[in-house]
N, C-alpha and C positions, 0 to 999 in steps of 0.2 A: 504494500500500500504506500502511496506517495504522501509526503508532507506538503503543507501549504507552501513552504519555502521552495521546495523542489518544483511544485507546480508553477509558481511564479517565474522561476528561473527558465522554464522552457516555453512560456507563453507570452511574456511581456516584452514589447519590442521598442520601447523608448530608447533614445540615443545613448543614455547612460546605463542601460541595462546590459547584462551579459549577452542575452539573446540579441538585443538590438545591435550590439557591436558585431556579432557574427553576421547578422542579416545584411549589414552595410558593407560586407565584403563581396557582395554579389550584385549583379544587375537585377533590377526589379521592374516588372511590367508596371508602367505608369498610366497608360491609356492605349486604346486602340487607335490605329492610324485614322480610321473612319471618324473618330471623335473630333478630329481637327479638320474635317472636310468643311466646305462651305465658305462663305465670304468673311467670316470672323473666326479664324483658327486659334481660339483662346479657350482654355479649360482650367478651372480650379482642380487641383489634385491634392488629396490627403493620402500620405504614404508613410508607413512606419511611424505613425503618430505625429507627423509634421505636415504643415500646410504650405503648399506651393501653388504657383501658377505656371501652366505649360502653354507655350505659344509657338507659332511658326511665323517668322518675320517675312518681310517682302522679298528677301533673297533666298527663301526656302530653308533657312536655318532654324532648327528647333532650339528653344530655350526653356529651361526649368529653373525658376528663381523663387526665392521666398515670396510668399503671398502678400505680406505686409510691407508697404512702402517704408523705406528707412528714414523718410522725412518725418511724417507724423503718424504712420501706421495705417494709412488708408488701404483699402482692398484693391490690389493690383489686378484681380480677376475681372474688374470692371474697367480696366484701363483702355485707352485708345490704342489700337494696333496701327503702327506706322511702318513704313519700309525699313527703318533702322531698328525697330524694337517696339517696346510697350511703354506707353506714356501714362503716368498716373493722372486720373481725372480730377484730383484735388488741387494740385498746384503745378501740374505739367511736367514734373520730373520724368526724364526719358531714360529707359534702361535697355541695353542690348541683350542678346542671347547669352553673353558671357557674364552678365551682371554688372557691366560697367555703366556708370551714370554718365550719359552723354550731354544732358542739358538740365539746368535748373533755372528755367526762364523767369521766375518771379524775382530772382536775385538781381542786384545792380549790374549794369553792363560791365563786362570785364571781370566779373566774379569768377574765382577759380574753385569755388566750393565743390563743384561736381568732380573735380580731379581727385578729391579725397573720399569720395563716396563709392562704395562697392557693395552690391547686393550679392548674397550667397547664390551661386549658380552651380548647376550640376550637369555632367555630360548626359546627352540623350542620343540614342541611336535607334534606327528602325530595323526590325527583323521580323519577317513573316507576318506582317500586318499589325504588329505591336510596337509601341514606342517604349523603349527600355531606358531607365534612369539609373545612374550609379551615385549613391549618396555617401559613399565611403571616402576615405582619405587615400592619397597616392594613386598609382596607375590602376585603372579598372581591369578586371580579369578579362581574359579572352573567352569568347563564346565556344562551347564544345561543338564539334561537328555532328550534332545529332540530326536525325532525319528532318525534323520540322524546320531546321535552319539551312539544310543542304538542298532540299527540294526546291524546284522552280516555283515561282510565285503562283502560277496557275494551278498548282497541285496542293495548295494550302489555303485554309480559311481560318480566320481568327474571330473569336467572340469572347464575351465576358458576362458575369452576373454577380450581383451583390448578395452577400450572405451576412446576416446580422449576428455574428458570433466570432469568437477568437479563431484565428487562422489554423491553429493546431488541430482542433477537433474537426474542422472542415477538411484538412488534409488527411486525417486518419481514416475517414470514411473511404477515401480512394485507395488505401492500401489494405483494406479489410476484405478479403475474398469471400468470407462467409456470409456477409450481410445480403448479398445479391439474391440469395435463394429465398429470402424472406421479404426484405424491404421492397425489392423490385419484382415480386412474384405476381404473375398474371395467371388467372384461372383458365383463360382461353388463349390460343395461339393465333397470331396473324399470319398472313401469307408473307414469307420472308422476302418475296420480290418487292414488297411495298415498304421495306425497312430502310431505304436510303436515308442516311443522316441520323438514324435513331440507334441508340445503344441498347444492346440485349434484345433486339427485335428481329435480327436476321438469323441465318443458319451458320453453324460452326463450320470451319474448313473441313473438307473431306466428308461431308455429311449433309443430309437433308433434314436433320433434326433441328427444329427451331431452338434457339438459345433459351427462350422462355420455358420450353418443356424440360430442357436439361436442368435449369436452375430450380424448377419446381419439384421435379421428381428425384433429384439427387442433391439433397441439402446437407450432407455431411462431408464436405471436401477434406481430403488430406492436403495439408498446407506445408510447403517447403519454402524456407527463406534462406538466402545466402547474401553475404556482403559482396559488393562489386566496387569497381573503381569510381563509380558515379553515385553510389548509395547502396541499393540492394535490389535483388531480384526476388519476386514472389511467384511461386508455381502452385496452382490449385488443381488438384486431381479429383475428378468425379468418375468413379468406375461404373461404366454402363453395364458391362458383363465381363466374362473371363477374357474375351478377346479385345474389347474396346474400352478406352478410357478417354473422357473429356479432359483436355489439357488447356489451361488458361495461364498464360505467362504475362505478368505485368512487372513494372519497374518503378522504384522510388528514385527520383532524381533530386539529389541533395541541393539546397536545403528544403525547398517547399514544393517540389514538383513531382509528377508521376507520369508515366507513359503506359497507356493501356490500349488494347485493341477495341476499335469501334465495330469493325466488320472484317470480312476476309480481305477487303481492299483498302481499309483506312485505319489509322491509329489516331489517338487523341494524346497530345502532350499538354498537360494542364498544371498550372501553378496556383496555389492559394496564397494570395499576396496580402499581408496585413495592411489594412487602412490605418488601424490603430489596435489597441488591445482587444477591442470588443466588436470589431467589424473587419470583414475581408472581402476581396473580390476573387472569384476564380477567373483566370484567363486561360483560354484553350486554343491550341492550334490543331486543326484537323488536317492530316496529311494523307494524300491518296497515292497509292502505288500502281494504279491502273490508268485512269483517265483524269483529265482536269476536273477539279471540284466544281460542282454546280453551286457557286457562291450565293446566287440569288435565292435558290431553293433553301439552302442551309440557313441563310439569314432570315428568310420569311418564316421558316419553321420555328426559329428561336424567338422571333419577335411576337409570336403568338402568346408567349409567356412573359417575356421581358419588355419592360416599358422604358422608353428613352425619356430624358437624356442620361439617366443614372443607372440604367440596366437593372431596375428593380423588378423582382418577380411580382406578377399580378396575384399570384397565390402566395400568401405569407401568413405570419402569425396573427395579423389583424383580421383575417377572414378565415381562420382555422385551416389554411392551406387548401381550401375547397373541399374539406372533409365531407364525405357522404356515407353514412352508415349502411345504406342499402348497397352501394357500390362495394364497400368493404366486405359485405356478406357474400356477394355474388360475382364480383369481377376482379378486384385487385386486393392485395394484402393490406394496403394502407387505407384504401378508400379515398385517395387523393389524386385520382386521375392517372393518365398514362405517361406523363413526362417524369422520368426518373430524377430530374433535377429538383422537382418539388419534393420527392421522397427524401432525397439527401438533405435538402434544406431543412425540412421538418426535423429529421433525425438529429442534426447537429445543433440547430437553434433550440430544440427542446431541452438540450443539456444545460442551457443558460448561456449568458454572454461569454463567460469563461468557465468551462467545465470544472467542477469540483472533483478532482481526481483522488482526493483523500477518501472518497466514498465508493470508488469503483472496485470491482472484483474481476480481474482478467482471467481468461481460461486459455486452453490449448489453441483455440481458433484465433487468439489475439497475438500469436507469436510475431507477426510482422510489425504490429504496433509496439510490442515490447522491444524488439530489436531496433526499430527506428528511434525510439526515445533514448535508447542507450547510445546510439550513434550521435544523436543531437547533443546529448550531455558531453560526450567526448569532444565534439567539435567546438562547443562553447569553451571548454577547458583549453583547447589548443589556442584559440584566439586570446584568451586571458594570459597564456604563457608566451605570447608573441609569435606563435607559429601560424603557418598558412593552413586554413581549413580545407576540407574535402571539396574538390571540384572548383577551387579557386585557381583556375588555370592561367598559364601565360601562353604567349604565341607559340612557344616551343612544344608545349604539351597539349594544345587544344585538340590536335588530331588523335590524341590517345583515347578520347571518348567519342565513340561513334555509335550509331543505332539509336537506342539500344534495341535488342531483339525482343519482339513481343508477338504473341499470337493467341488465337482461340480456335481449337480444332479437336476432332475426335480421331485419335490414333490408336496404335496397338497398346494393350495393357502391358505387354512385355516389349519394351523398346521405346516407350514414350520419351526416354531421356534424350535420344537423338532425333526422334520424330519432330519435336517442336522446333529444333534448330534447322532441320532440313526444310520445313515449311517456310520459315522466315527467310532462309537463304534463297529459296526458289522465288519467293515474292520479290526479293531485292533484285535478283538477276533479271526478272521480267519487267521491272519498273522502267517507264519511259525516261526517267531522269536517273542520274548516277547515284544509286543508293548503296553506299559502301557496306560490305560485310564486316561487322566488328571483328577485330583481331582475335578476341577471346573466343568467339563462336567458331571462327575458322580453325583455331587451334584445337578445338574439342571435337571437330567432325573428321571423319575419314577424308583424305585428300580429294577424292573424286566428288564427294558430296559438297565440299566447300567451294568447288570451282563453278 
């Protein structure tokens, strides 16, 4: 059982906290590129408990600066966007994307006040439809060459959603293979051909069995977890019979991401990004290994649930997540509709703003969560000791993390250990973009299977 002090240590993200210092060693999703579309590309951003304004200037440069004007503290999110930067609407002070004060027009002619003014500014880069910010000190880390960053733009789609709870409990649902058999249980199966863009609604690889049926009928998975160079791998096995076993391989991407299969042709790379201690956004990049993503369809699907401009779920704690007791009795396990994002949101928000882990009782099915928390504590301690944490890569080591391999399929009960890797390699070899085979997978397969 965990103490309150231990729980605080792995959940609170302020700049002066141990976890906050760890998180600031990584790039953080700050907004979708789509959010800065339109005639006024300016957005307020709250990230890791701090308030910023994100903008794109007339030269196409992205800036992320403190939201309060250093003159009198007025809100720069309401500033006037100009070719050179963002101008405060209170007294006209002008700031560029690097935080330099370019003008203080209310001051006397010839005043050099602006030369001594500097607003905190942070690097921003665009990757796969997401704008990433680095809030730490020193050189930002390199991005790993994982699939969602390597794939061509037309093969990826990015989206986000707000969750009103601490980031850790939101992340932990994504690395929990057991919950899908209950929380996401459907009592009837749809035609898998209608499952585009929907998780757990298609068929597993090498099978015509709908995932919904597998999850419903085989609800005691054997769960294996192992450490990797990027975090950990989770393998859930559901034995269908003596000859066939359902194999689902997912990955935790340190510190707050995971990579999971959406279907036989797509994966989801998702991050649970702290807004502050009690709120987070999930950011996801969907990556296709077959044909370009139907971005409009994927977006329209998700906008049925999420409301702009803040990507807030229309089903939430204020309307009981759309709970229908008749549906719970006859159609779904939760009674909260068919969108599994609603199921997940209810589960993690119902724990409270910050889950009280002093009251929980973990079991064998929670082994991935237990290992992740251990890794998290270890990496926090590394940063406290002045060491580089896991996956804080430099340009030399960025290529060392590729993939990672992930799949959902029905293979042989004896021989599943290589089956899942062969399926992943086959998908990569057939991709229309260069999807590298991770070195660790190539090393574990027979030479002919890895080629």
